[in-house]
N, C-alpha and C positions, 0 to 999 in steps of 0.2 A: 490617485493611484497610477503613477507614471503618466505617459502621454496618451493612453488609451481612454476613450470616453466611455460614458455609462452604457450606451447602447452597444458599442463594439464589444465591451467586456461581457455583457449578457449573452451575445451571440457566441463568443468564444467559449464561455463556460458551458452553454447549452450543447454546442457541437462536441466539445471535448469530452464531456461526461456521458453524452449519449453513446459515443464510440467506446469510451472506457467501460460503460455499463454493459455493452454487448460482449466485450471481451470477458468481463467478470462473469456474465451469465453463462458463457460457454465453458470457461476453464476454472471458475471458482475464485480466482485471484486476478490481480493485475490492474485493478482500478486506480489505486494511488500511483503506481508506476507509470501507467499510461497518462493519467491526469497531469502528473508532474512533468513528464517528458514533453507533452504538447504545450502546457502552459509556459514552460521556460523559453519557448520561442517568442512569447509575447510580453512576459513580465519577468522581473528578476527572480532568482530562486527563493529568496526569503518571502517575497509576496506570494509566490506559487505555493509555498508551504501553508500559508494561512488560508488561501482560497481552496486548497485541496482537502482541508480538514472536515468541513461540514458534509460534502458529498460522501466522503469516506465513512463518517459516523453514521449517516442515515442509511446508506446502502448496506452496511454491515449489521445495523440494527434489523433491517428487513431480512437479511440473510440468516441471522440467528433466530429471528422470530419464526422462520419457516423450518428450523432444525427439528430433528426428532429428539425427544426426551431431554429437555433443557436441563433438568436437575442432574441427570447422569453426567452430562457434559461438564457442568460446573464442578461437580465432585471429582470427576476423573482428572481434570486439568487445573485444579486450584493452585498448584505450585507454579505452573507456568504463568498463570495470570498474576499471582502475587509478585513473581520475579519481574515480569514485564512492566507492571505498574511502578514498582520501586525504581527501576532503572530509567523509565520514561520520566518520572518526576524529577530525576537528576538531569538527564540529557536534554529535555525539551526547553530548559531555561537557557541553554547555551547556543541555540541556533543563531540568534542575533550576534552573539559575541564572536563566533567564528567567521561570520561574514559570508557574502554571496559567493566569493571565489572558492572558499573552502567547501561550502555546501555543494557547489557545482562539481568539484573534484570528487567529493565523497559520494554524491548521487551517481555520477558517471561510473565510478569504480564499482559501486554496489550493483548497478544495472549490468555492467560487464560480467561481474561474478555470477549474477543471476542467469545471464545468457549462457555462460560456460557450463554451469551445472545443469542447465536444461537442454543443452545441445549434445552432451555426452552422457553415456549410461553409467553415471557414478553409482556405486553400490555402498549403501550405508548400513547394510545388514550385519556387518562384522563388528559393529560397535556394541559392546556388552555392558556399558554403564547402566545402572538401575534407572528406572523411569523417573523417580523423584529427582535424581541428580540431573538427568537429561532435561527435565522441565525447567529446573533452576538455571542451568547453563544456557539453554537456547532461549528461554524467556529473557534472561539478562542480555544476551546478544541482541535480541529483537528490540529491547528497550534502548540500549546504547545507540544502535543504528537508527531506529525509528524516530527518536526525538529530534535529530538534526537533518534527516533526509525524508521522512515520511515513508520509508521503505522498510517494512517489517516482514515481507513475504519470504525472503530467503531463509532466515533461521527457522521460521515457522514451517516452511516447506521441507527443509532437511529433517526437522524433528518428526514431522508426520510421515515422511518417507521411512525413517527408522522404525516408527511404530507400525508401518505397513498397513495403514488404514484403508478402508474402501473409499471410492470416489465421493460417495455421499457423506461419509464421516469426515473426509478431508474438507469438504465445503462447510459442513456444520462447525467443525472445530476451528478452522481458520477464521470464519466469520465471528466466532466468539472471542478469539484472541485479539483480533483487530478492534472489535467493538470496545472491549474492556480497556484497551490501550488508548483509545481516543480521549477518554476522560482526563487522565493526567496530562496528556499532550495539550488538550484544550487549556488547562490551567496554566501550563508553562508558556504557551504561545500567547494567551490573552494577557498574562502578567508582563510579558516583554514586548507587546504590541506587534507580534508576528501576525496575529489575527485581531482585527478590529471590528467594531460594531458595523462600520460601513461595508465590510466584506460579507456580512450575513446574507444580504439579499442576493448577492452573486452566488454564494454557497448554496442557498436554497434552490435557486434556478438550476445549478449544476446537479444537485441531488435529485430533483424531479426528473431531469432527463437521464440521469444515471439509472434510476429505477425503471424508466421506460426501456432503456437499452438493456438492462438486466433481464427484463421480461422477454424481450425479443431474443436475447442471447440464449435463454433457457429453451425457447421454442425451437431454435435452429441447432441446439446442441445435438450432436449425433446425425445431423443431416448434411454436414459438410465434412470434407476431408480434414481431420484434425491435424494431421502431420503437415499438410500444406499451410494451413492457418498458422500453426506453431512456427514454422520456418519464416513466414512473412513477418509475423509479430516479432520474433527474435532478431530478424534483420533490421527492422525498424528501431528496436531498442538499442541495437549495436550502433547504428548511425547516430542516434541521439546522444548516447553515452560518449562516444568518441568526439562528437562536436562540442559537448559541454566541457569535456576535459581539455580539449585543444584551445577553446575560447578562453579558458581560465588561466592557462599557462603561457599563452602567446601574447 
């Protein structure tokens, strides 16, 4: 797996997902974005996609396990999940085909769009489309984007902003969406060797530290200045996105 040895990659995965887990524990999202952003400093984007999947699956399984009223969430958001699964089954098979350069540009562009929408007070309340159509549209967008970049948070965030859900409902629903999406992505990535058997031990290590970070993030949620944390995080994402785009086109 490139020039990094076994021990170095274990350290990288542990530190990366510990940090990503803290972020997810504080704001409810951001683990795959943070994980991919840091990993791409050490491995190519296609390898990072595979390494990112297991920590993302296990952390969102834990997040949904701790949700309120699982059956209600499943019934309420069934069209979103159906849509995201269908589109992920399609897009996840093409991560290898489009290559590292295209994945870097797509990843960087989506992170920049995520930063922009989170930096300014965009209002989505004027959207009057019915909820069933919204679920299908934004589930489809999440699937198309997520299969080749592992970044599903932006369409999910916009949809839940439109729904005007509470912070707890946001955490519960987003965990459910990402968890359900991990299964078709795993099928696509495993079939195209984006994720391999050799990656599992590194993914498990990342997942363990992600859960530890998630626990710590939950504990410090509300005890830090969220606006300052958000600005620092968005600044980091902006730097990583611009670096990945520039490295891909220069």
